[in-house]
N, C-alpha and C positions, 0 to 999 in steps of 0.2 A: 387209347381208350380201353379201359378194363371191361371185362365181361359183366354185363348187367343181368342179375338173376333174381328170382323171386323165391324167398324162403317159404317153405310150407308152414302155414299157420295152424299148427296142431300141437297138443301137449305131449310131444314125443319124449322119450327118455333121454337123459344126458348122454352125450357122445354120439348122438345121431345127427346126420346132416341130410336134408332133403329139400328139394325145390325144383324150379323150372328155369331154364335159360330164357332170355328174350332174344330178339333178333339183332341186338346191338352189341358192339365190341369186337367184331370180326373184320375180315379183310375181303370178303366176297363182294361182288358188284351186281348191278342190275336187279333182277327179281330175287336174287339170293342175298341182297344187301341186308346185314353184313355178316352176322354170325350164323351162317348156314352150317349145320353139323351133319347133314345128310350126304352120303357119298353116292347116292343112287338117283339123284334128281337132275343131273346134267351140269353141275357146277364144276369148276376147274379143280382137279384133284389136289393140287398143291394148296389151293385156298382152303379146301375142306380140312386138310391135314393141319394147317396153321390154326384154323378155327378150333379144331379139337385140342390142339396143344394149349391154346389160350384158355379154353374151357377147363382143362385139367389143372392148369396152373392157378387161375383166378378163383376157381371153386375149391382149390386145395384137395383134389381127388387123391386118395391114397394109392390108386391103381387105375389103369385104363379100363373103361367099361368094355364088356363084351357086347359089341353092337349087334343087335338082332336084325335078321332079315324078316321084316314084318309082313304078314300075308293076310291080315284081317281074319285070323283063325283063333283057336283056343289053346294052342300048344304052349306049355310052360317049360322052360329050360332052367336048369340049376347052374348057378355060377359058382363053381368050385375052383376054377383056375382060369387065368386069362387065355383066350383062344380066339379062333376065327369066328366070324358071324355065323349064327345058327338060325334056322328058319323057325321062328316062334314069335308069339305076341305077348309073352310075359316072361319075366326072369325072377328067380327066387334064390336066396342064399341064407345060410346060417353063419357064414364066416365073416369075421371082421375084415375091414379094409378091402372088401369086394364091392364094387359099384354096380348096383342094379339100375339100368337106364332103358328108357324107350324114347322114340322120337315121334312127333306129331306136327300137323299143320292144320288143325281143326278137330281131329279125333280127340277123344277124351283120354288123358293119362290118369291112371289111378295108382297112387303109391300106398303101400300097406306096411305096417310094422306091428309086431307083437308088443304087448304091454311092457315086457322086460327089455325090449330092444334087440333081442337076439335074432329073431326071424324077420326078414325083410323081403319085399317084392315090389316090382314095378310092372304094370300092365298097360297095354295099348288097347283101348276100347273104342274102336269105330263102331258104327251101328251093327255091322254084321257080327263082329266078335262079341259085342255086348249081348246081342240077341241070342247068339249060340252058346254063350256061357263062359267067356274068357275070365270073368271075375270069379265065378264059382270054381273054375279049374285052378286059378291062382290060390284061392283059399284052401283048396284040398292039399296044397303043398305044405301048408302050415301044420305043425303039431299042436300049436296053441288053438284053443277053442275060439270060434268067431266072436264071441262076446268080449274077448280080451284082445281084439285086433283093432287098431286104429287105421282109418283110411282117409286119404287126402285126394280130393279131386282137383287136378291141375287145370290150366287154361284150355278151354275148348270152345267150339262154336255154340252160341246161345240159341234158344228156341226161336227167337224172332228172326234168325237168319238161316235156320236149318230146315229147308223145305224138302219134303220127301213125298213119294208116291204112296198109294194105298197098299202096295205090296209090303212096304216097310212096316206100316202100322199093323197090317194083318199078321206079319211074322211075330211081332211082339205080343199081340193079343192072343195069338194061338198058344203062346207059352203061358200067358197069364192075362186073364180078362182085365185085371186092374191096371195093366199098362196103358189101356186106352185113354186114361186121364192125362197122359203126358203127350198127347197129340192134339193140337188145336187146328181146326179146319181154317183154310184161308179162302180168299175170294177167287182162287184159280182152280178150285176143286181138288186141291192137294192138302197136305198137312204140314204143320210146323212141329218138329219133334224136339222134345226136351231131353237131351242126352244126360244132363245132370240129374234130372228127376228119375229117368229110367235107371241110371246107375244106382241112385240111392235106394230105389225100390228093390233092385236085385240084391244089393248088399244087405238091406234090412231083412229080406226074405231068407237070406243065408245065415242070419244071426248077427251080422255086424251092425252095431248101434252107434259106435263112435265114428262119425263121418264129418269131415271138415272140408273147407274149400268150396269150389263150385260157384264162384262169383265173378268170373272173368268171361270175356268174349273175344276170341281170336279174330273173328271177322270184323268187329267194330273198332279194333285197336291196331291200325296198321303201323303205328309208330313203335309198338312193342312186339307184335306177333306176326308170324307168317300165317297165311290163310289160303288154303288150296281153293276153297269155294270162292273167295274174293279175287284171287290173282291167277289161278291156274298154276303155271310153272313157278315154283317158289321154293324157298329153303325149308328147313325143319328145325324145330326147337327140341331140346333134350329135357327129360324129366327124370330125376335121379334120386336115389337114396342109398346111404351107406352108413356104417358104424365104424368109428375109429377103434383100433385095438388098444 
């Protein structure tokens, strides 16, 4: 079975490839069934290696991604050469044939590209990173002005399935009162948070107007996506962007 992946639905320049893997097409078993690309979640090392090999082959990656050690922060690393994992939650490059990739299992992946296709980035935006400014940090790596950047929001948990406490809402509202509209009260005295809406708000405030995607739910689609909220111990999908030379 070949790797099943979702192409980003945005008007990106020619020569650019971007999208998200699903959970199908790999060799892992159990909660990692089957295309788990995360080496940090307790899966068998050899299975992860084979899954990554299949990902690279079936998605025709020009080079191996520099897999990040994601910590729900705002650090951005620059991919100039293949190397070991770095502690960061976003990766940026201006070089062709370099793959920018992040992994998720409910958090929001955001891919970005300049209008000419030269500058590329991938960001991992869980609520902490999103609130603390990971998208703004990623945008600062670009020389291109924000109004000439395209952003694609990959598969993440939807508002109806993402329950948070008052501390999360207060953290966002402290940054911007307008963020309050993306939290819906539930009958348990908590809040349903709209990661997609919060990301669009932050991108718009930073000057990015060309925003696409944001119409999937990892929690509601167990056939295609891993979900930490739904399953606990589970695999990870990859979200990637690169430009052929």
